[in-house]
Short mmCIF file of the C-alpha atoms (twelve columns), coordinates in Angstrom:
data_MODEL
# 
_entry.id   MODEL 
# 
loop_
_atom_site.group_PDB 
_atom_site.id 
_atom_site.type_symbol 
_atom_site.label_atom_id 
_atom_site.label_alt_id 
_atom_site.label_comp_id 
_atom_site.label_asym_id 
_atom_site.label_seq_id 
_atom_site.Cartn_x 
_atom_site.Cartn_y 
_atom_site.Cartn_z 
_atom_site.pdbx_PDB_model_num 
ATOM 1   C CA . MET A 1   149.158 154.974 181.316 1 
ATOM 2   C CA . ASP A 2   150.422 153.668 177.963 1 
ATOM 3   C CA . VAL A 3   152.315 150.932 179.828 1 
ATOM 4   C CA . ALA A 4   149.209 150.121 181.893 1 
ATOM 5   C CA . GLU A 5   147.120 149.797 178.739 1 
ATOM 6   C CA . HIS A 6   149.693 147.745 176.845 1 
ATOM 7   C CA . PHE A 7   150.577 145.355 179.684 1 
ATOM 8   C CA . SER A 8   147.210 145.196 181.500 1 
ATOM 9   C CA . GLY A 9   148.439 147.186 184.460 1 
ATOM 10  C CA . THR A 10  147.225 149.251 187.377 1 
ATOM 11  C CA . VAL A 11  148.814 152.612 188.256 1 
ATOM 12  C CA . ILE A 12  149.555 152.783 191.994 1 
ATOM 13  C CA . ASN A 13  150.435 156.106 193.596 1 
ATOM 14  C CA . ALA A 14  153.825 156.429 195.310 1 
ATOM 15  C CA . ASP A 15  153.662 160.188 195.930 1 
ATOM 16  C CA . SER A 16  153.218 161.371 199.514 1 
ATOM 17  C CA . MET A 17  151.004 164.339 198.562 1 
ATOM 18  C CA . GLN A 18  148.865 162.733 195.870 1 
ATOM 19  C CA . VAL A 19  147.550 160.324 198.480 1 
ATOM 20  C CA . TYR A 20  145.428 163.187 199.874 1 
ATOM 21  C CA . ARG A 21  142.116 164.162 198.321 1 
ATOM 22  C CA . GLU A 22  141.957 167.925 198.892 1 
ATOM 23  C CA . LEU A 23  144.579 169.153 196.405 1 
ATOM 24  C CA . ARG A 24  144.216 167.549 192.964 1 
ATOM 25  C CA . ILE A 25  145.684 170.405 190.907 1 
ATOM 26  C CA . ILE A 26  148.665 171.585 192.938 1 
ATOM 27  C CA . THR A 27  149.857 168.037 193.686 1 
ATOM 28  C CA . ALA A 28  149.445 167.127 189.979 1 
ATOM 29  C CA . ARG A 29  147.185 164.188 190.677 1 
ATOM 30  C CA . PRO A 30  145.849 162.391 187.580 1 
ATOM 31  C CA . SER A 31  142.735 163.961 186.150 1 
ATOM 32  C CA . ILE A 32  139.338 162.303 186.328 1 
ATOM 33  C CA . GLU A 33  139.739 161.507 182.617 1 
ATOM 34  C CA . ASP A 34  143.103 159.834 183.262 1 
ATOM 35  C CA . GLU A 35  141.684 157.798 186.123 1 
ATOM 36  C CA . SER A 36  138.887 156.544 183.870 1 
ATOM 37  C CA . ARG A 37  141.349 155.464 181.171 1 
ATOM 38  C CA . VAL A 38  143.236 152.863 183.237 1 
ATOM 39  C CA . PRO A 39  142.873 151.639 186.852 1 
ATOM 40  C CA . HIS A 40  144.408 154.023 189.418 1 
ATOM 41  C CA . ARG A 41  144.907 153.232 193.102 1 
ATOM 42  C CA . LEU A 42  145.906 155.215 196.236 1 
ATOM 43  C CA . PHE A 43  145.226 158.609 194.660 1 
ATOM 44  C CA . GLY A 44  143.180 160.928 196.883 1 
ATOM 45  C CA . VAL A 45  142.313 158.180 199.356 1 
ATOM 46  C CA . LEU A 46  143.109 160.017 202.605 1 
ATOM 47  C CA . SER A 47  141.880 163.189 204.241 1 
ATOM 48  C CA . GLY A 48  144.356 165.996 204.728 1 
ATOM 49  C CA . ARG A 49  143.615 165.687 208.454 1 
ATOM 50  C CA . GLU A 50  145.480 162.373 208.468 1 
ATOM 51  C CA . MET A 51  149.148 161.467 208.622 1 
ATOM 52  C CA . CYS A 52  150.498 159.167 205.927 1 
ATOM 53  C CA . SER A 53  153.859 157.737 206.938 1 
ATOM 54  C CA . ALA A 54  156.065 155.479 204.830 1 
ATOM 55  C CA . GLY A 55  154.852 152.556 206.913 1 
ATOM 56  C CA . ARG A 56  151.184 153.346 206.359 1 
ATOM 57  C CA . TRP A 57  151.644 153.878 202.631 1 
ATOM 58  C CA . CYS A 58  153.686 150.691 202.345 1 
ATOM 59  C CA . ALA A 59  150.914 148.629 203.932 1 
ATOM 60  C CA . MET A 60  148.361 150.117 201.523 1 
ATOM 61  C CA . ALA A 61  150.670 149.588 198.542 1 
ATOM 62  C CA . VAL A 62  151.332 145.951 199.450 1 
ATOM 63  C CA . ALA A 63  147.578 145.315 199.580 1 
ATOM 64  C CA . GLU A 64  147.103 146.894 196.141 1 
ATOM 65  C CA . ILE A 65  150.045 144.978 194.638 1 
ATOM 66  C CA . GLU A 66  148.743 141.682 195.972 1 
ATOM 67  C CA . ALA A 67  145.298 142.507 194.555 1 
ATOM 68  C CA . CYS A 68  146.948 143.111 191.161 1 
ATOM 69  C CA . PHE A 69  148.671 139.744 191.265 1 
ATOM 70  C CA . GLU A 70  145.432 137.989 192.174 1 
ATOM 71  C CA . ALA A 71  143.702 139.661 189.218 1 
ATOM 72  C CA . GLY A 72  146.571 138.988 186.806 1 
ATOM 73  C CA . LEU A 73  147.426 142.694 186.472 1 
ATOM 74  C CA . LEU A 74  150.819 144.423 186.402 1 
ATOM 75  C CA . PRO A 75  151.406 146.817 189.352 1 
ATOM 76  C CA . ILE A 76  152.974 150.075 188.125 1 
ATOM 77  C CA . LEU A 77  154.120 152.308 190.981 1 
ATOM 78  C CA . VAL A 78  154.451 155.954 190.017 1 
ATOM 79  C CA . GLY A 79  155.689 158.867 192.086 1 
ATOM 80  C CA . GLY A 80  158.676 160.680 193.441 1 
ATOM 81  C CA . THR A 81  158.628 159.977 197.174 1 
ATOM 82  C CA . GLY A 82  161.872 158.067 197.586 1 
ATOM 83  C CA . MET A 83  161.232 157.059 201.186 1 
ATOM 84  C CA . TYR A 84  157.998 155.358 200.161 1 
ATOM 85  C CA . LEU A 85  159.602 153.428 197.316 1 
ATOM 86  C CA . LYS A 86  162.567 152.432 199.470 1 
ATOM 87  C CA . SER A 87  160.272 151.139 202.217 1 
ATOM 88  C CA . LEU A 88  158.473 148.929 199.706 1 
ATOM 89  C CA . VAL A 89  161.547 147.564 197.949 1 
ATOM 90  C CA . GLU A 90  163.944 147.248 200.891 1 
ATOM 91  C CA . GLY A 91  161.574 147.113 203.836 1 
ATOM 92  C CA . LEU A 92  161.150 149.075 207.036 1 
ATOM 93  C CA . SER A 93  162.961 148.975 210.343 1 
ATOM 94  C CA . PRO A 94  161.201 146.632 212.810 1 
ATOM 95  C CA . ILE A 95  159.786 149.461 214.931 1 
ATOM 96  C CA . PRO A 96  156.759 148.239 216.919 1 
ATOM 97  C CA . ASP A 97  153.395 149.960 216.617 1 
ATOM 98  C CA . ILE A 98  153.277 153.026 218.840 1 
ATOM 99  C CA . ASP A 99  150.199 153.882 220.883 1 
ATOM 100 C CA . PRO A 100 148.676 157.132 219.525 1 
ATOM 101 C CA . GLN A 101 148.826 158.653 222.992 1 
ATOM 102 C CA . PHE A 102 152.579 159.110 222.588 1 
ATOM 103 C CA . ARG A 103 152.108 161.196 219.412 1 
ATOM 104 C CA . GLU A 104 149.516 163.278 221.276 1 
ATOM 105 C CA . GLN A 105 151.965 163.805 224.127 1 
ATOM 106 C CA . ALA A 106 154.748 164.739 221.718 1 
ATOM 107 C CA . THR A 107 152.518 167.214 219.880 1 
ATOM 108 C CA . ALA A 108 151.390 168.844 223.136 1 
ATOM 109 C CA . LEU A 109 154.982 169.070 224.361 1 
ATOM 110 C CA . HIS A 110 156.102 170.659 221.097 1 
ATOM 111 C CA . ALA A 111 153.335 173.257 221.344 1 
ATOM 112 C CA . GLN A 112 154.224 173.992 224.959 1 
ATOM 113 C CA . MET A 113 158.005 174.205 224.537 1 
ATOM 114 C CA . GLY A 114 158.323 175.652 221.069 1 
ATOM 115 C CA . ALA A 115 160.365 174.224 218.213 1 
ATOM 116 C CA . GLU A 116 163.869 174.993 219.487 1 
ATOM 117 C CA . GLN A 117 163.413 173.688 223.019 1 
ATOM 118 C CA . PHE A 118 161.646 170.589 221.732 1 
ATOM 119 C CA . TRP A 119 164.641 169.869 219.503 1 
ATOM 120 C CA . VAL A 120 166.859 170.087 222.606 1 
ATOM 121 C CA . GLU A 121 164.633 167.502 224.314 1 
ATOM 122 C CA . VAL A 122 164.882 165.215 221.310 1 
ATOM 123 C CA . GLU A 123 168.651 165.592 221.310 1 
ATOM 124 C CA . LYS A 124 168.734 164.341 224.905 1 
ATOM 125 C CA . LEU A 125 166.732 161.254 223.920 1 
ATOM 126 C CA . ASP A 126 168.394 160.460 220.607 1 
ATOM 127 C CA . PRO A 127 171.395 162.637 219.727 1 
ATOM 128 C CA . VAL A 128 172.076 160.692 216.509 1 
ATOM 129 C CA . SER A 129 168.612 161.409 215.079 1 
ATOM 130 C CA . ALA A 130 168.618 165.008 216.315 1 
ATOM 131 C CA . ALA A 131 171.908 165.681 214.520 1 
ATOM 132 C CA . ARG A 132 170.229 164.699 211.237 1 
ATOM 133 C CA . LEU A 133 167.135 166.851 211.675 1 
ATOM 134 C CA . PRO A 134 166.709 170.641 211.588 1 
ATOM 135 C CA . VAL A 135 164.599 172.379 214.198 1 
ATOM 136 C CA . GLY A 136 161.814 172.942 211.693 1 
ATOM 137 C CA . ASP A 137 161.363 169.270 210.742 1 
ATOM 138 C CA . THR A 138 158.483 168.909 213.174 1 
ATOM 139 C CA . GLN A 139 157.000 165.617 211.984 1 
ATOM 140 C CA . ARG A 140 160.263 163.674 212.100 1 
ATOM 141 C CA . LEU A 141 161.210 165.157 215.463 1 
ATOM 142 C CA . LEU A 142 157.818 164.148 216.851 1 
ATOM 143 C CA . ARG A 143 158.453 160.653 215.509 1 
ATOM 144 C CA . VAL A 144 161.831 160.444 217.235 1 
ATOM 145 C CA . TRP A 145 160.300 161.545 220.535 1 
ATOM 146 C CA . GLU A 146 157.320 159.182 220.392 1 
ATOM 147 C CA . VAL A 147 159.282 156.089 219.366 1 
ATOM 148 C CA . THR A 148 162.087 156.661 221.851 1 
ATOM 149 C CA . THR A 149 159.722 157.458 224.697 1 
ATOM 150 C CA . ALA A 150 157.339 154.582 223.976 1 
ATOM 151 C CA . THR A 151 159.964 151.871 223.432 1 
ATOM 152 C CA . GLY A 152 162.769 153.037 225.703 1 
ATOM 153 C CA . ARG A 153 165.116 152.715 222.734 1 
ATOM 154 C CA . ALA A 154 166.372 155.460 220.435 1 
ATOM 155 C CA . LEU A 155 164.792 155.631 216.984 1 
ATOM 156 C CA . SER A 156 168.263 155.664 215.426 1 
ATOM 157 C CA . GLU A 157 168.957 152.282 217.074 1 
ATOM 158 C CA . TRP A 158 165.758 150.821 215.634 1 
ATOM 159 C CA . GLN A 159 166.742 152.154 212.217 1 
ATOM 160 C CA . ASP A 160 170.074 150.338 212.421 1 
ATOM 161 C CA . GLU A 161 168.271 146.997 212.678 1 
ATOM 162 C CA . PRO A 162 167.976 144.832 209.521 1 
ATOM 163 C CA . ARG A 163 164.998 145.854 207.425 1 
ATOM 164 C CA . ILE A 164 162.066 143.516 206.857 1 
ATOM 165 C CA . ALA A 165 161.000 143.494 203.199 1 
ATOM 166 C CA . PRO A 166 157.190 143.316 202.874 1 
ATOM 167 C CA . LEU A 167 157.355 141.547 199.485 1 
ATOM 168 C CA . PRO A 168 160.541 139.436 199.646 1 
ATOM 169 C CA . ASP A 169 159.621 137.275 196.641 1 
ATOM 170 C CA . VAL A 170 158.777 140.152 194.293 1 
ATOM 171 C CA . ASN A 171 161.209 141.603 191.749 1 
ATOM 172 C CA . PHE A 172 161.153 145.325 190.984 1 
ATOM 173 C CA . ALA A 173 162.271 147.117 187.834 1 
ATOM 174 C CA . HIS A 174 163.067 150.830 188.120 1 
ATOM 175 C CA . ILE A 175 162.505 153.363 185.355 1 
ATOM 176 C CA . ALA A 176 163.673 156.909 186.053 1 
ATOM 177 C CA . LEU A 177 162.815 159.884 183.865 1 
ATOM 178 C CA . VAL A 178 165.792 162.229 184.086 1 
ATOM 179 C CA . PRO A 179 165.495 165.158 181.664 1 
ATOM 180 C CA . PRO A 180 168.238 167.741 181.151 1 
ATOM 181 C CA . ARG A 181 168.266 170.164 184.057 1 
ATOM 182 C CA . ASP A 182 167.294 173.213 181.991 1 
ATOM 183 C CA . VAL A 183 164.361 171.375 180.406 1 
ATOM 184 C CA . LEU A 184 163.200 170.138 183.801 1 
ATOM 185 C CA . TYR A 185 163.346 173.560 185.455 1 
ATOM 186 C CA . ALA A 186 161.569 175.275 182.563 1 
ATOM 187 C CA . GLY A 187 158.862 172.631 182.727 1 
ATOM 188 C CA . ILE A 188 158.425 173.102 186.467 1 
ATOM 189 C CA . ASP A 189 158.062 176.868 186.114 1 
ATOM 190 C CA . ALA A 190 155.555 176.559 183.268 1 
ATOM 191 C CA . ARG A 191 153.546 173.885 185.056 1 
ATOM 192 C CA . PHE A 192 153.174 175.872 188.256 1 
ATOM 193 C CA . SER A 193 152.002 178.953 186.373 1 
ATOM 194 C CA . HIS A 194 149.498 176.741 184.559 1 
ATOM 195 C CA . MET A 195 148.281 175.301 187.877 1 
ATOM 196 C CA . VAL A 196 147.534 178.794 189.156 1 
ATOM 197 C CA . GLU A 197 145.556 179.546 186.023 1 
ATOM 198 C CA . GLU A 198 143.665 176.253 186.349 1 
ATOM 199 C CA . GLY A 199 142.320 176.999 189.817 1 
ATOM 200 C CA . THR A 200 144.818 175.875 192.419 1 
ATOM 201 C CA . LEU A 201 144.308 179.145 194.325 1 
ATOM 202 C CA . ASP A 202 140.737 178.032 194.972 1 
ATOM 203 C CA . GLU A 203 142.059 174.689 196.210 1 
ATOM 204 C CA . VAL A 204 144.435 176.367 198.631 1 
ATOM 205 C CA . ARG A 205 141.732 178.792 199.768 1 
ATOM 206 C CA . ALA A 206 139.446 175.843 200.557 1 
ATOM 207 C CA . LEU A 207 142.293 174.103 202.386 1 
ATOM 208 C CA . MET A 208 142.832 177.177 204.568 1 
ATOM 209 C CA . ALA A 209 139.124 177.175 205.435 1 
ATOM 210 C CA . LEU A 210 139.544 173.688 206.962 1 
ATOM 211 C CA . ASP A 211 141.811 175.216 209.641 1 
ATOM 212 C CA . LEU A 212 144.093 172.172 209.730 1 
ATOM 213 C CA . ASP A 213 147.103 171.766 211.993 1 
ATOM 214 C CA . PRO A 214 149.951 173.553 210.151 1 
ATOM 215 C CA . GLY A 215 152.232 170.633 210.997 1 
ATOM 216 C CA . LEU A 216 150.246 168.175 208.871 1 
ATOM 217 C CA . PRO A 217 152.007 166.960 205.696 1 
ATOM 218 C CA . LEU A 218 149.439 168.379 203.268 1 
ATOM 219 C CA . MET A 219 149.972 171.876 204.630 1 
ATOM 220 C CA . LYS A 220 153.578 171.656 203.452 1 
ATOM 221 C CA . ALA A 221 152.893 170.435 199.906 1 
ATOM 222 C CA . LEU A 222 155.037 172.202 197.327 1 
ATOM 223 C CA . GLY A 223 153.548 175.606 196.590 1 
ATOM 224 C CA . VAL A 224 150.961 175.539 199.373 1 
ATOM 225 C CA . PRO A 225 152.802 177.703 201.967 1 
ATOM 226 C CA . GLU A 226 153.627 180.305 199.308 1 
ATOM 227 C CA . LEU A 227 150.085 180.538 197.936 1 
ATOM 228 C CA . MET A 228 148.732 180.712 201.488 1 
ATOM 229 C CA . ALA A 229 151.050 183.634 202.137 1 
ATOM 230 C CA . PHE A 230 149.655 185.367 199.060 1 
ATOM 231 C CA . LEU A 231 146.054 184.734 200.117 1 
ATOM 232 C CA . ARG A 232 146.847 186.177 203.558 1 
ATOM 233 C CA . GLY A 233 148.248 189.288 201.898 1 
ATOM 234 C CA . GLU A 234 151.822 188.594 202.998 1 
ATOM 235 C CA . MET A 235 153.315 188.640 199.503 1 
ATOM 236 C CA . SER A 236 152.252 189.476 195.979 1 
ATOM 237 C CA . ARG A 237 150.885 186.903 193.555 1 
ATOM 238 C CA . GLU A 238 154.042 187.174 191.444 1 
ATOM 239 C CA . GLU A 239 156.297 186.718 194.487 1 
ATOM 240 C CA . ALA A 240 154.307 183.688 195.652 1 
ATOM 241 C CA . ILE A 241 154.505 182.028 192.248 1 
ATOM 242 C CA . ALA A 242 158.230 182.734 191.891 1 
ATOM 243 C CA . GLN A 243 158.973 181.377 195.365 1 
ATOM 244 C CA . ALA A 244 156.850 178.269 194.782 1 
ATOM 245 C CA . GLN A 245 158.640 177.633 191.494 1 
ATOM 246 C CA . LYS A 246 161.971 177.958 193.282 1 
ATOM 247 C CA . VAL A 247 161.150 175.453 196.048 1 
ATOM 248 C CA . SER A 248 159.785 173.059 193.405 1 
ATOM 249 C CA . ARG A 249 163.023 173.276 191.413 1 
ATOM 250 C CA . ASN A 250 165.054 172.675 194.574 1 
ATOM 251 C CA . TYR A 251 162.956 169.627 195.409 1 
ATOM 252 C CA . ALA A 252 163.391 168.243 191.898 1 
ATOM 253 C CA . LYS A 253 167.143 168.668 192.231 1 
ATOM 254 C CA . ARG A 254 167.103 166.595 195.424 1 
ATOM 255 C CA . GLN A 255 164.987 163.961 193.692 1 
ATOM 256 C CA . LEU A 256 167.522 163.636 190.885 1 
ATOM 257 C CA . THR A 257 170.303 163.218 193.443 1 
ATOM 258 C CA . TRP A 258 168.251 160.529 195.187 1 
ATOM 259 C CA . VAL A 259 167.643 158.628 191.952 1 
ATOM 260 C CA . ARG A 260 171.327 158.545 191.108 1 
ATOM 261 C CA . SER A 261 172.432 157.505 194.607 1 
ATOM 262 C CA . GLN A 262 169.607 155.153 195.586 1 
ATOM 263 C CA . LEU A 263 168.620 153.611 192.233 1 
ATOM 264 C CA . PRO A 264 171.936 152.883 190.534 1 
ATOM 265 C CA . ASP A 265 170.336 150.048 188.536 1 
ATOM 266 C CA . ALA A 266 167.475 152.189 187.216 1 
ATOM 267 C CA . TYR A 267 166.752 152.360 183.502 1 
ATOM 268 C CA . ILE A 268 167.212 156.086 182.949 1 
ATOM 269 C CA . LEU A 269 165.481 157.914 180.113 1 
ATOM 270 C CA . PRO A 270 165.196 161.580 179.178 1 
ATOM 271 C CA . ALA A 271 161.649 162.792 179.789 1 
ATOM 272 C CA . GLN A 272 160.910 163.719 176.185 1 
ATOM 273 C CA . TYR A 273 157.863 161.611 175.385 1 
ATOM 274 C CA . SER A 274 157.653 160.275 171.840 1 
ATOM 275 C CA . LYS A 275 156.939 157.022 170.020 1 
ATOM 276 C CA . SER A 276 160.578 155.973 170.231 1 
ATOM 277 C CA . PHE A 277 160.604 156.868 173.939 1 
ATOM 278 C CA . ARG A 278 157.476 154.749 174.478 1 
ATOM 279 C CA . ASP A 279 158.929 151.863 172.484 1 
ATOM 280 C CA . LYS A 280 162.065 151.846 174.652 1 
ATOM 281 C CA . ILE A 281 159.999 151.621 177.818 1 
ATOM 282 C CA . PHE A 282 157.785 148.897 176.329 1 
ATOM 283 C CA . SER A 283 160.883 146.905 175.366 1 
ATOM 284 C CA . PHE A 284 162.378 147.304 178.833 1 
ATOM 285 C CA . VAL A 285 159.161 146.218 180.583 1 
ATOM 286 C CA . HIS A 286 158.665 143.303 178.196 1 
ATOM 287 C CA . GLU A 287 162.194 142.015 178.853 1 
ATOM 288 C CA . PHE A 288 161.708 142.368 182.603 1 
ATOM 289 C CA . LEU A 289 158.435 140.421 182.556 1 
ATOM 290 C CA . LEU A 290 160.040 137.639 180.504 1 
ATOM 291 C CA . THR A 291 163.221 137.282 182.540 1 
ATOM 292 C CA . GLY A 292 162.593 138.949 185.907 1 
ATOM 293 C CA . ARG A 293 165.802 140.911 185.361 1 
ATOM 294 C CA . THR A 294 166.569 144.520 184.415 1 
# 
């Protein structure tokens, strides 16, 4: 937000869970006060009943970025969903639009067969994709089935095609906040405990009342399955919090690995916010805007 204020920018969400409106606290969406301070886009814009794929998010993000350029504003994409960021910077595979009936057929088949047998069916259609996906990765397995069935060509073959960048004439600068592991983990644990105190149990309780398909992305948001288990009486409050903290730490570890492998040119800073920290980011952004280079 400091960067947005200083450089006349707009904060654009690149987090796959913050795009949904039902869970502000547990997904750590910006507060109403934050959103009033500087322009925010793509936060809480979809219902939890909807699917938000990398392709769908990318199309929305491109529209917001182009709107920023037209208004003379700096687009600032914020969030930890690597697949989303990669789709924007490098492009998506040229997979044609799939008729929704194929997703409906895949979902019905999965319900009829069960997870393990459905995985076997996917393996028959696209053994390369199946080898990459565990039985429990329902959404990606459904995607493999629908694309392969609809196009007559394995999803893995489509993914091997050259990517089509949606903004080929736009330069991107990457800033990664990479704190020491012990500081990061302690922060995650403290934040989740704070979320519980701030009312996220009420959020999860309201989400359960919607009776959504358990396969929808929002139902798998970090901490949601564990708090649901507590609310159903399947584990204690302390156990639910501890387990949610653990899965959050594991996810953060994978994010750090992704940053180092996928963003080798990123400007990496320790996440210890201070005036000197802010000044370093301001200097980096200023240089990028002047030269187009990082």
